[in-house]
N, C-alpha and C positions, 0 to 999 in steps of 0.2 A: 485570620481564617479565610481561605480561598472560597470563591463562589464558583459553582459548576453549572454548565449548560451543555446540552447536546444539540447540534445543528443537523437536522434531518429533513426528509422530504417524502412525498408519496412514491417517487421513482428516481432513477438516474437522470442526469442531464438537465436538472431543474435549476441549478445554481448554488448548490451547497458549498462547493469549494470557494466560489467567488465571494459569497456572503461571509464565510468563515474568515477568509483572508482580510476582507474589508473591515469586519468588526475587530479583528485582532490588531490591525494596523491603526485603526481609529482610536482604540483604547490605549494602545502603546503611545500614540501621539499625545494623549492626555497625561502620560506619565505612569500608567498602570503597567504592572508586570503581567504578561499574558502567556499562558502555557496552552499549547494545542496537543491533541492526540488524534489519531485516525482509528476509527472503528473498522475492523475488517482487514482483509489482506490486500493492501494497496501500498506499493513501494515507491509511488511517485508523489502523492500529496504531502507526506511529511516534509519533504524538501521545500515545498511552497510554504508550509507552516513556519519553518525555520526562517525563511526569507522575510516573512511578515512580522515575526515576533522577536527574532534574535535569539531564540531558545530552541534547542533540539526537540523535535517531536518524534514520538514513537507510535507503533501500532498496538492496539489492544484487541483481542480476538477471542470471543467466547467459545468458538468451536475448537480452537487449537490450544487455548490457555486455560489453566485452572484459576480459581479466584485469587489464590495467593500470588500468582504471577501477575495478574492484572493489578492487584493492590500494590505490588512492588513497583510496577511501571508507573502507575498514576501518582505514586507518592512524590514524584519529582515536582508535582504541582503544589506542594505544601506552601512554598514561599511566594506563590503567584497571587495576584489580586483576583484574577478571573481565569477559569480553565474552560476551554472549549474542546469538545470531542466532536469531530466531524464524522458523520455517518457515511455509510456506503449503500448504494441502491436505495430502495424504499425502507421506511422505518422498521417494518416487520419482516423484511425479506432475509431469509436465511435458508438453510438446507432442511430437508425433511426429517433427517435423523439427528438427534441431539449429539453434540460432541462433548468436550470436557466439561464445560460449564454452561453451554447453550447451543444455539443453532447457528451462531455467527451473525445474528441480526443485531442491528444497532439498538433495537429495543432492549436486548439483553443487557447491554452496557448501561443504558439509561436507568433501568430498574435496579441493576446491581449497585450502581453508585448513588442512586437517589437523585439524579440530576434531571431537571425538567427539560422538555424538548421544545426548541424553536423550529417550527416547520417552515420550509421554503415552499411556497405554492406558486406554480405557474398556471394562471387561469386562462391561458390562450385558448380560444375556441369555446369558452364557456363563461358563465357568470355565476349565478347562484349555486350551480352544481359544485363549484369550488368549496363552498361552505359545507355541503354534504360530505365531501371527501374529507375535509378537515375534521368534521364532527365524528365521522366514522373512525378515523385514526385516533382521535382523542379517547373514544369509548371502547376501542377494540380489546385492550389488554389492561387488566387491573394491575396497578403498580407502575405504569408508565404515565407520567404526568405531562400534559401539554401546557407550556408557558404561554404560547401565542404563535402568531403567524406573521411572516414577512412575504408579501406578494411580490412576484418577480415578472418582468416583461408585461406589465400592464399596458393595454393598447391605447387608452385614452382616459381623461378625467371621468367621463360617464361610465366607462367600463369599471374603473376603480370604485366608483360610488356604488354600483350594483353589487359588486363582490363584498365591499366593506359592510353594506347594510345587511347582507345575508349572514356574514360572519358575526356581526354584532347581535343579530337576532338569535344566533345559535350559542351566544355566550362566549365567543372566542375572541380574544384580544388580537387586534391588528397593530403590530408594532410599526408598520410602514409599508409603502408600496413603491416599487422601483419601476419606472418606465423603461421601455426598451432602450438599450444603450450599447451599441455594437463595439464601442471603443474599449470596453473592459472585458471583452470575450477572450478567454484563454485559448491559445492555439492547441489543436489536438492532432493526434495521429492514431494508428491502428491499435495501440495498446493503452490509449488514454491521452492525458495531457502531454504536450511536449515538456520535457523535464525542465525544472526551474534553472538548473545550471547551464542549460543551452540557450536561455533567453537573457540576452544582455540588458534588456529593458524591463526585467521583471519588477524591479523596485518601483519604477515609474508607473507600471501597470497597477500594482497594488496600491500605490498612493492615489491613483485616479479612482480605483474602486472604493477606497476609504472615503474620499471626498464625495463621491456619488451617494454612498450609503449615509454619510453624515447629513447630507441634504434631505434625504427622503425617509430615514428611519429614526425613531426615538431611541437613541442609544441609552439614555438614562433609564427608560422603561424596561428595555431588554436587560440591562444590568441588574435592576431591582428584582427581576423575575428569577434570577439565578439562585440556586440553593446553596446556602452556607454549608461548607463541607470541610471536614477534617479527616484525612485519610486514616483508615485503620492500620495498625502495624501489620505488615505482611509476615505471615508465618514462614515464608521461604522466598528466596530470590528467584533468579531465572533458572538455576540448576543446569547451566549449559557448560559442557566440556568443550573447550576450544579445540580446533583440529590440530593445533600444534603450539609450541612455545613461541615461535617466530613465523608469522604467516605472511606470505607474499600475496597481496590481494590486487587483482586486475581492477583498475578504476579509471574510467573515462566515459565518453559519450556512448560507447558500445557495450560497456560493462559497468552498470550502475544499479542494477536491481538487487539490492540486498537490504534486508530489514534492519533499520538502525539499532533495534534492541539486540540483535545478534552480535553486531560489532561491539556494542557496549558490554555485553556479557562476556565476550572473549577478552576484552581489555580488563574487565573487573576480575576475571579469573587469572590474570597475570600475563596474558599473551601480548606480544608486541606485533603490530601490524605495519608492514611496509607496502606502500602502493606502487604500482607501475602501470604504464599506459601501453597496451598493445597497439593502439592507433598511432602512437608516437614511436613505434618500432622498438619499444623497450621490452626486455626480458625480465623474468622474476629475479628478485634479489637472491644471489647465489648463496648468501648466508642463511636464508630461511630454511625451515625444515618441512614446510608444506606450502603448496600453491593452491589458491582458490580463485576460480573464475566465475563471477556472478553472472546473472542474466543481464539483458539489456537489448540493444538493437544491432547485433552483428550483421543482420540482413541488410541494414542501410549502409554498412561500411565493409561489406564482404570483399570488395576489390582491394581495398587498402590492407585489410588483414592478410589476404592471400599474398600480397606483394611485400609484406614486412618480414623479410627473411631473418632478421636479427631476433625478432620476437619468436617466430616459429622455431628456429634452431635453439634459442635459449630455453624455451619451454620443453622441447624434446630432450635436451641435455639434462634439465632439472628432473624430468620424469624417469630418467635412467636410475636414479638413486633415491628419490623422495616422492611422496604421494602428491598427486594432483587431482583436484575435484572441480567439476563444472556444474553449474545450475542453469538449466534452460538454455539461454543464448550461449553461456559458457560451455555447456555440454555440446552444443552444435559445433562450436569452434574446435573442440577436442576431436571431432569426427574427421572423416576423410574429405567431405565436400559439403558445400552449401549452395543450393541453387536459388538465386534471388528472384524477385517478383517479375523481372523481365525475362526470366528463363536462362540467364547466364550462370554457368557452373563455375564455382570458385573453390580451389583447393584449400583445405584448412590444415590443421596440424597433423592429422593422421594418427593421433595417439589412440583413437578408438575407430572402429569401422563404421560408425554411424554416418549416414547421409540423409540430409533433409532438404526440403524444397519449399519455397514460398510462391512458386509459380501457380500452384493450385492451392489457394489458402483455405484452411478449415480451422475454425476456432476450437481450441481445447481450453476449457475453463472449469475450475472447480477445486474444492478441497481434496487433499490426498492424504491417505494414511498408508505408510510404507513399512513393511517388515523386512529388515535387511537380511538378505541371504548370505552376505559377506560383509566384512568390515569396510568402512569408509572413514575418511579423516574425522576424528572426534567421536566415532561410534563403533561399537563392536557388532559382530554378526548377531542377529536376533533383536537388535534395538528397533523400537517402533517410533517412527518420525511422523510428525504432522506438518503438512505444508500446503502449498497452493500452486496450481498450474494455470498459466494463462499465456497462450501463444497461438500463432496461426501457421506454424510450420507443419509439413507433412513428412512422416518418416518414409524414406525410400528403401532403406535397408538398415537393420540393427543387428549385426551378426555376432556381437560379443556376448559373453555370459551375462544374463540378467543380474542386476544388482539387488533387486528387491521384488517382493510380491506387493503390488500397489492396488489399493482399493479407493474408490471414490467415497463421497460422504454417505451414499446409500448402502455401501458395502459391496458394490459390484466390482469385480476384478477388471482392471483396465490394462491396455497393451503397453503403455509407456512405463516399462519396468526399470528404466535406467540401465546402465551397462558398466562392466568392469573388464579391464585388461591389464594385467600386471599391477602396477601401482596407481593406475589411472581409473577414476570412477566418474560417473556423471548421472544426473537425474534431470527430468523435465520439470520437477516441482521445486519451488523455492521453500527452503526449510524455515519453519516458524518456531517449532518447539519439539522437544522430545516428549513422547507419550509415556508418562511414568505411572 
């Protein structure tokens, strides 16, 4: 029977991912099977989890997914010795309006699965107040259990002692304290961590994080705090209709933001996926019946994409007879042009009239509920799709027919409606699940 834990924190940027990776690798080095999940809409961290454990990680999301879907996804941890769910943002941070089974908060997953929470606390600039924060998180919501705390970025032995004493007085277990250690800092860019597949030394970095955590954290105590868990049979699977029988999927450093559970659901439904690299000037498989361009970082590679005539011509030829869909960065590449952060304008594929710019960045972030006004690959008009939007591009023009009426999590209508022209469609949000 597997044991489950949630790794969370009071806020973002405290060290959840580093601790999750370090624990996973350290236990794997002991010969344990470790399964990771990511709570919330994050398409980068699961690849780091897979690098640390050797097992695929997927997202679980209480705003976008029902309990049956979550149960189906976590059932892959049945054969693991320890299951770790890494949280997003702070433990209780979600949206104001409830979604399918919660607000998207990590606490929803902890309560739903009955897994205790290991809090990562960064006490920089404070001492005893860290204990007050931990105690507040422990007592905030009935049904969410705190296993203990790992302190991160402790300034000195005296600092550690002050914080430990306060936490002990509050009845909170301290599993360990990590001094500041710049060598295991994961590199970042504007949408989060630099992707695992772009870091040649990621294995060594995770090994160093594991060595550091083994030295400073009581791994046996953390393991004993996990809840023994046997997944309940899921009443349903993912209920995802693939966009086609044979899917040409853009996949490289510019096109990599696609939720792993979506690809698994497509394959489980019998679809075949063939990948191609626009950055390598490859076009979609001509035997495919649909082409899908995920999000990613086209703004970092806009010059190469604009220069790759074989990719652009191949995609245009494909779109003459078969559907093409793009999400976020993929949507931008389907447009007329993309202006990069330096103000240089790059011609894209021109399959849609969309023009976007990163010269004046503005963050667009949040859950999205879209009611399709027209069909897109895999979904008929009228379908309601749940997804997540996260980008810094500004729309300069969006002249095509809107694809959907899109609301944020509060119910407000937003301007990023997506577009359609002929067989080509695109959205700024990344699809997580259909709203059934």
